[in-house]
N, CA, C and O atoms as a Maestro MAE file, in Angstrom:
{
 s_m_m2io_version
 :::
 2.0.0
}

f_m_ct {
 s_m_title
 :::
 protein
 m_atom[180] {
  # First column is atom index #
  i_m_mmod_type
  r_m_x_coord
  r_m_y_coord
  r_m_z_coord
  i_m_residue_number
  s_m_chain_name
  s_m_pdb_residue_name
  s_m_pdb_atom_name
  i_m_atomic_number
  :::
  1 25 76.785 111.463 80.499 1 A "MET " " N  " 7
  2 3 76.891 110.135 81.056 1 A "MET " " CA " 6
  3 2 77.612 110.212 82.402 1 A "MET " " C  " 6
  4 15 78.691 110.794 82.509 1 A "MET " " O  " 8
  5 25 77.012 109.626 83.404 2 A "GLU " " N  " 7
  6 3 77.580 109.677 84.743 2 A "GLU " " CA " 6
  7 2 78.500 108.483 84.984 2 A "GLU " " C  " 6
  8 15 78.192 107.357 84.591 2 A "GLU " " O  " 8
  9 25 79.600 108.737 85.618 3 A "SER " " N  " 7
  10 3 80.557 107.682 85.922 3 A "SER " " CA " 6
  11 2 80.011 106.763 87.012 3 A "SER " " C  " 6
  12 15 79.470 107.249 88.006 3 A "SER " " O  " 8
  13 25 80.140 105.446 86.847 4 A "PRO " " N  " 7
  14 3 79.640 104.525 87.870 4 A "PRO " " CA " 6
  15 2 80.489 104.522 89.143 4 A "PRO " " C  " 6
  16 15 80.010 104.120 90.203 4 A "PRO " " O  " 8
  17 25 81.732 104.961 89.048 5 A "ILE " " N  " 7
  18 3 82.621 104.989 90.211 5 A "ILE " " CA " 6
  19 2 82.819 106.439 90.626 5 A "ILE " " C  " 6
  20 15 83.328 107.254 89.856 5 A "ILE " " O  " 8
  21 25 82.413 106.750 91.844 6 A "GLU " " N  " 7
  22 3 82.573 108.119 92.324 6 A "GLU " " CA " 6
  23 2 83.800 108.273 93.209 6 A "GLU " " C  " 6
  24 15 84.439 109.325 93.210 6 A "GLU " " O  " 8
  25 25 84.130 107.229 93.963 7 A "ARG " " N  " 7
  26 3 85.287 107.293 94.860 7 A "ARG " " CA " 6
  27 2 86.015 105.964 94.867 7 A "ARG " " C  " 6
  28 15 85.425 104.899 94.686 7 A "ARG " " O  " 8
  29 25 87.296 106.061 95.079 8 A "ILE " " N  " 7
  30 3 88.086 104.858 95.303 8 A "ILE " " CA " 6
  31 2 88.870 105.061 96.591 8 A "ILE " " C  " 6
  32 15 89.198 106.188 96.962 8 A "ILE " " O  " 8
  33 25 89.163 103.968 97.259 9 A "LYS " " N  " 7
  34 3 89.949 104.045 98.489 9 A "LYS " " CA " 6
  35 2 91.405 103.761 98.153 9 A "LYS " " C  " 6
  36 15 91.720 102.861 97.375 9 A "LYS " " O  " 8
  37 25 92.276 104.545 98.754 10 A "LEU " " N  " 7
  38 3 93.707 104.378 98.542 10 A "LEU " " CA " 6
  39 2 94.384 104.047 99.858 10 A "LEU " " C  " 6
  40 15 93.965 104.499 100.924 10 A "LEU " " O  " 8
  41 25 95.430 103.257 99.765 11 A "SER " " N  " 7
  42 3 96.226 102.974 100.957 11 A "SER " " CA " 6
  43 2 97.027 104.223 101.320 11 A "SER " " C  " 6
  44 15 97.141 105.154 100.522 11 A "SER " " O  " 8
  45 25 97.569 104.231 102.508 12 A "GLN " " N  " 7
  46 3 98.379 105.375 102.935 12 A "GLN " " CA " 6
  47 2 99.609 105.523 102.049 12 A "GLN " " C  " 6
  48 15 100.032 106.641 101.752 12 A "GLN " " O  " 8
  49 25 100.181 104.406 101.628 13 A "THR " " N  " 7
  50 3 101.343 104.455 100.736 13 A "THR " " CA " 6
  51 2 100.975 105.111 99.411 13 A "THR " " C  " 6
  52 15 101.724 105.940 98.893 13 A "THR " " O  " 8
  53 25 99.825 104.739 98.866 14 A "ALA " " N  " 7
  54 3 99.371 105.332 97.601 14 A "ALA " " CA " 6
  55 2 99.112 106.823 97.764 14 A "ALA " " C  " 6
  56 15 99.441 107.612 96.878 14 A "ALA " " O  " 8
  57 25 98.526 107.211 98.888 15 A "LYS " " N  " 7
  58 3 98.278 108.633 99.148 15 A "LYS " " CA " 6
  59 2 99.593 109.399 99.225 15 A "LYS " " C  " 6
  60 15 99.712 110.499 98.685 15 A "LYS " " O  " 8
  61 25 100.578 108.811 99.899 16 A "ASP " " N  " 7
  62 3 101.889 109.454 100.014 16 A "ASP " " CA " 6
  63 2 102.544 109.612 98.645 16 A "ASP " " C  " 6
  64 15 103.152 110.642 98.354 16 A "ASP " " O  " 8
  65 25 102.416 108.582 97.806 17 A "GLN " " N  " 7
  66 3 102.982 108.649 96.464 17 A "GLN " " CA " 6
  67 2 102.296 109.733 95.637 17 A "GLN " " C  " 6
  68 15 102.955 110.468 94.902 17 A "GLN " " O  " 8
  69 25 100.972 109.831 95.760 18 A "LEU " " N  " 7
  70 3 100.245 110.869 95.032 18 A "LEU " " CA " 6
  71 2 100.617 112.263 95.522 18 A "LEU " " C  " 6
  72 15 100.729 113.195 94.725 18 A "LEU " " O  " 8
  73 25 100.807 112.407 96.829 19 A "LEU " " N  " 7
  74 3 101.222 113.706 97.362 19 A "LEU " " CA " 6
  75 2 102.593 114.112 96.814 19 A "LEU " " C  " 6
  76 15 102.811 115.268 96.454 19 A "LEU " " O  " 8
  77 25 103.509 113.146 96.756 20 A "LYS " " N  " 7
  78 3 104.845 113.421 96.217 20 A "LYS " " CA " 6
  79 2 104.752 113.800 94.738 20 A "LYS " " C  " 6
  80 15 105.399 114.746 94.288 20 A "LYS " " O  " 8
  81 25 103.945 113.057 93.993 21 A "LEU " " N  " 7
  82 3 103.748 113.346 92.577 21 A "LEU " " CA " 6
  83 2 103.099 114.717 92.386 21 A "LEU " " C  " 6
  84 15 103.450 115.463 91.472 21 A "LEU " " O  " 8
  85 25 102.164 115.027 93.251 22 A "ARG " " N  " 7
  86 3 101.475 116.317 93.197 22 A "ARG " " CA " 6
  87 2 102.448 117.475 93.430 22 A "ARG " " C  " 6
  88 15 102.388 118.492 92.739 22 A "ARG " " O  " 8
  89 25 103.335 117.314 94.399 23 A "ARG " " N  " 7
  90 3 104.338 118.350 94.669 23 A "ARG " " CA " 6
  91 2 105.304 118.508 93.495 23 A "ARG " " C  " 6
  92 15 105.639 119.626 93.102 23 A "ARG " " O  " 8
  93 25 105.749 117.375 92.939 24 A "ASN " " N  " 7
  94 3 106.754 117.424 91.874 24 A "ASN " " CA " 6
  95 2 106.205 117.953 90.553 24 A "ASN " " C  " 6
  96 15 106.911 118.650 89.824 24 A "ASN " " O  " 8
  97 25 104.950 117.628 90.239 25 A "THR " " N  " 7
  98 3 104.379 118.028 88.955 25 A "THR " " CA " 6
  99 2 103.625 119.347 89.024 25 A "THR " " C  " 6
  100 15 103.334 119.956 87.994 25 A "THR " " O  " 8
  101 25 103.309 119.788 90.237 26 A "LYS " " N  " 7
  102 3 102.517 121.006 90.462 26 A "LYS " " CA " 6
  103 2 101.103 120.890 89.885 26 A "LYS " " C  " 6
  104 15 100.459 121.900 89.603 26 A "LYS " " O  " 8
  105 25 100.624 119.653 89.712 27 A "ILE " " N  " 7
  106 3 99.236 119.419 89.300 27 A "ILE " " CA " 6
  107 2 98.407 119.399 90.572 27 A "ILE " " C  " 6
  108 15 98.624 118.554 91.441 27 A "ILE " " O  " 8
  109 25 97.463 120.319 90.688 28 A "ASP " " N  " 7
  110 3 96.754 120.459 91.959 28 A "ASP " " CA " 6
  111 2 95.466 119.649 92.060 28 A "ASP " " C  " 6
  112 15 94.887 119.570 93.144 28 A "ASP " " O  " 8
  113 25 95.005 119.056 90.986 29 A "GLN " " N  " 7
  114 3 93.749 118.309 91.054 29 A "GLN " " CA " 6
  115 2 94.018 116.808 91.129 29 A "GLN " " C  " 6
  116 15 94.738 116.246 90.304 29 A "GLN " " O  " 8
  117 25 93.418 116.170 92.142 30 A "TRP " " N  " 7
  118 3 93.592 114.731 92.343 30 A "TRP " " CA " 6
  119 2 93.073 113.946 91.148 30 A "TRP " " C  " 6
  120 15 93.662 112.938 90.760 30 A "TRP " " O  " 8
  121 25 91.979 114.403 90.567 31 A "ASN " " N  " 7
  122 3 91.355 113.702 89.460 31 A "ASN " " CA " 6
  123 2 92.334 113.523 88.299 31 A "ASN " " C  " 6
  124 15 92.448 112.436 87.733 31 A "ASN " " O  " 8
  125 25 93.021 114.574 87.959 32 A "ILE " " N  " 7
  126 3 93.982 114.522 86.857 32 A "ILE " " CA " 6
  127 2 95.123 113.574 87.194 32 A "ILE " " C  " 6
  128 15 95.531 112.770 86.357 32 A "ILE " " O  " 8
  129 25 95.634 113.663 88.403 33 A "LEU " " N  " 7
  130 3 96.734 112.781 88.815 33 A "LEU " " CA " 6
  131 2 96.321 111.314 88.793 33 A "LEU " " C  " 6
  132 15 97.067 110.461 88.310 33 A "LEU " " O  " 8
  133 25 95.144 111.024 89.310 34 A "CYS " " N  " 7
  134 3 94.686 109.635 89.366 34 A "CYS " " CA " 6
  135 2 94.433 109.074 87.975 34 A "CYS " " C  " 6
  136 15 94.746 107.913 87.708 34 A "CYS " " O  " 8
  137 25 93.874 109.881 87.091 35 A "ARG " " N  " 7
  138 3 93.659 109.422 85.709 35 A "ARG " " CA " 6
  139 2 94.990 109.153 85.020 35 A "ARG " " C  " 6
  140 15 95.146 108.151 84.322 35 A "ARG " " O  " 8
  141 25 95.946 110.051 85.221 36 A "TRP " " N  " 7
  142 3 97.261 109.888 84.626 36 A "TRP " " CA " 6
  143 2 97.927 108.611 85.148 36 A "TRP " " C  " 6
  144 15 98.498 107.839 84.378 36 A "TRP " " O  " 8
  145 25 97.848 108.402 86.455 37 A "ALA " " N  " 7
  146 3 98.461 107.220 87.062 37 A "ALA " " CA " 6
  147 2 97.784 105.942 86.579 37 A "ALA " " C  " 6
  148 15 98.454 104.939 86.335 37 A "ALA " " O  " 8
  149 25 96.468 105.974 86.441 38 A "PHE " " N  " 7
  150 3 95.739 104.799 85.959 38 A "PHE " " CA " 6
  151 2 96.157 104.459 84.528 38 A "PHE " " C  " 6
  152 15 96.428 103.297 84.223 38 A "PHE " " O  " 8
  153 25 96.210 105.449 83.663 39 A "CYS " " N  " 7
  154 3 96.620 105.211 82.272 39 A "CYS " " CA " 6
  155 2 98.056 104.700 82.208 39 A "CYS " " C  " 6
  156 15 98.382 103.822 81.409 39 A "CYS " " O  " 8
  157 25 98.895 105.254 83.049 40 A "ARG " " N  " 7
  158 3 100.295 104.811 83.100 40 A "ARG " " CA " 6
  159 2 100.387 103.348 83.529 40 A "ARG " " C  " 6
  160 15 101.192 102.587 82.993 40 A "ARG " " O  " 8
  161 25 99.560 102.963 84.496 41 A "SER " " N  " 7
  162 3 99.597 101.578 84.976 41 A "SER " " CA " 6
  163 2 99.103 100.609 83.905 41 A "SER " " C  " 6
  164 15 99.560 99.468 83.849 41 A "SER " " O  " 8
  165 25 98.183 101.046 83.062 42 A "LEU " " N  " 7
  166 3 97.694 100.187 81.983 42 A "LEU " " CA " 6
  167 2 98.753 99.973 80.910 42 A "LEU " " C  " 6
  168 15 98.760 98.945 80.233 42 A "LEU " " O  " 8
  169 25 99.633 100.930 80.760 43 A "ALA " " N  " 7
  170 3 100.673 100.842 79.742 43 A "ALA " " CA " 6
  171 2 101.790 99.876 80.129 43 A "ALA " " C  " 6
  172 15 102.543 99.424 79.265 43 A "ALA " " O  " 8
  173 25 101.906 99.556 81.421 44 A "GLU " " N  " 7
  174 3 102.949 98.636 81.874 44 A "GLU " " CA " 6
  175 2 102.552 97.199 81.563 44 A "GLU " " C  " 6
  176 15 101.380 96.836 81.663 44 A "GLU " " O  " 8
  177 25 103.538 96.380 81.184 45 A "PRO " " N  " 7
  178 3 103.216 94.969 80.863 45 A "PRO " " CA " 6
  179 2 102.824 94.150 82.072 45 A "PRO " " C  " 6
  180 15 102.533 92.961 81.944 45 A "PRO " " O  " 8
  :::
 }
 m_bond[179] {
  # First column is bond index #
  i_m_from
  i_m_to
  i_m_order
  :::
  1 1 2 1
  2 2 3 1
  3 3 4 2
  4 3 5 1
  5 5 6 1
  6 6 7 1
  7 7 8 2
  8 7 9 1
  9 9 10 1
  10 10 11 1
  11 11 12 2
  12 11 13 1
  13 13 14 1
  14 14 15 1
  15 15 16 2
  16 15 17 1
  17 17 18 1
  18 18 19 1
  19 19 20 2
  20 19 21 1
  21 21 22 1
  22 22 23 1
  23 23 24 2
  24 23 25 1
  25 25 26 1
  26 26 27 1
  27 27 28 2
  28 27 29 1
  29 29 30 1
  30 30 31 1
  31 31 32 2
  32 31 33 1
  33 33 34 1
  34 34 35 1
  35 35 36 2
  36 35 37 1
  37 37 38 1
  38 38 39 1
  39 39 40 2
  40 39 41 1
  41 41 42 1
  42 42 43 1
  43 43 44 2
  44 43 45 1
  45 45 46 1
  46 46 47 1
  47 47 48 2
  48 47 49 1
  49 49 50 1
  50 50 51 1
  51 51 52 2
  52 51 53 1
  53 53 54 1
  54 54 55 1
  55 55 56 2
  56 55 57 1
  57 57 58 1
  58 58 59 1
  59 59 60 2
  60 59 61 1
  61 61 62 1
  62 62 63 1
  63 63 64 2
  64 63 65 1
  65 65 66 1
  66 66 67 1
  67 67 68 2
  68 67 69 1
  69 69 70 1
  70 70 71 1
  71 71 72 2
  72 71 73 1
  73 73 74 1
  74 74 75 1
  75 75 76 2
  76 75 77 1
  77 77 78 1
  78 78 79 1
  79 79 80 2
  80 79 81 1
  81 81 82 1
  82 82 83 1
  83 83 84 2
  84 83 85 1
  85 85 86 1
  86 86 87 1
  87 87 88 2
  88 87 89 1
  89 89 90 1
  90 90 91 1
  91 91 92 2
  92 91 93 1
  93 93 94 1
  94 94 95 1
  95 95 96 2
  96 95 97 1
  97 97 98 1
  98 98 99 1
  99 99 100 2
  100 99 101 1
  101 101 102 1
  102 102 103 1
  103 103 104 2
  104 103 105 1
  105 105 106 1
  106 106 107 1
  107 107 108 2
  108 107 109 1
  109 109 110 1
  110 110 111 1
  111 111 112 2
  112 111 113 1
  113 113 114 1
  114 114 115 1
  115 115 116 2
  116 115 117 1
  117 117 118 1
  118 118 119 1
  119 119 120 2
  120 119 121 1
  121 121 122 1
  122 122 123 1
  123 123 124 2
  124 123 125 1
  125 125 126 1
  126 126 127 1
  127 127 128 2
  128 127 129 1
  129 129 130 1
  130 130 131 1
  131 131 132 2
  132 131 133 1
  133 133 134 1
  134 134 135 1
  135 135 136 2
  136 135 137 1
  137 137 138 1
  138 138 139 1
  139 139 140 2
  140 139 141 1
  141 141 142 1
  142 142 143 1
  143 143 144 2
  144 143 145 1
  145 145 146 1
  146 146 147 1
  147 147 148 2
  148 147 149 1
  149 149 150 1
  150 150 151 1
  151 151 152 2
  152 151 153 1
  153 153 154 1
  154 154 155 1
  155 155 156 2
  156 155 157 1
  157 157 158 1
  158 158 159 1
  159 159 160 2
  160 159 161 1
  161 161 162 1
  162 162 163 1
  163 163 164 2
  164 163 165 1
  165 165 166 1
  166 166 167 1
  167 167 168 2
  168 167 169 1
  169 169 170 1
  170 170 171 1
  171 171 172 2
  172 171 173 1
  173 173 174 1
  174 174 175 1
  175 175 176 2
  176 175 177 1
  177 177 178 1
  178 178 179 1
  179 179 180 2
  :::
 }
}
């Protein structure tokens, strides 16, 4: 099954936050980071 969303646009602030998270966690793939961040955002009230 193919995903309907192939790309999303991020603000510069979001990119900077992902870069910081990437450095701190040593996770090198954007896909994993973005999925993790999305799931985390859903868990917040």
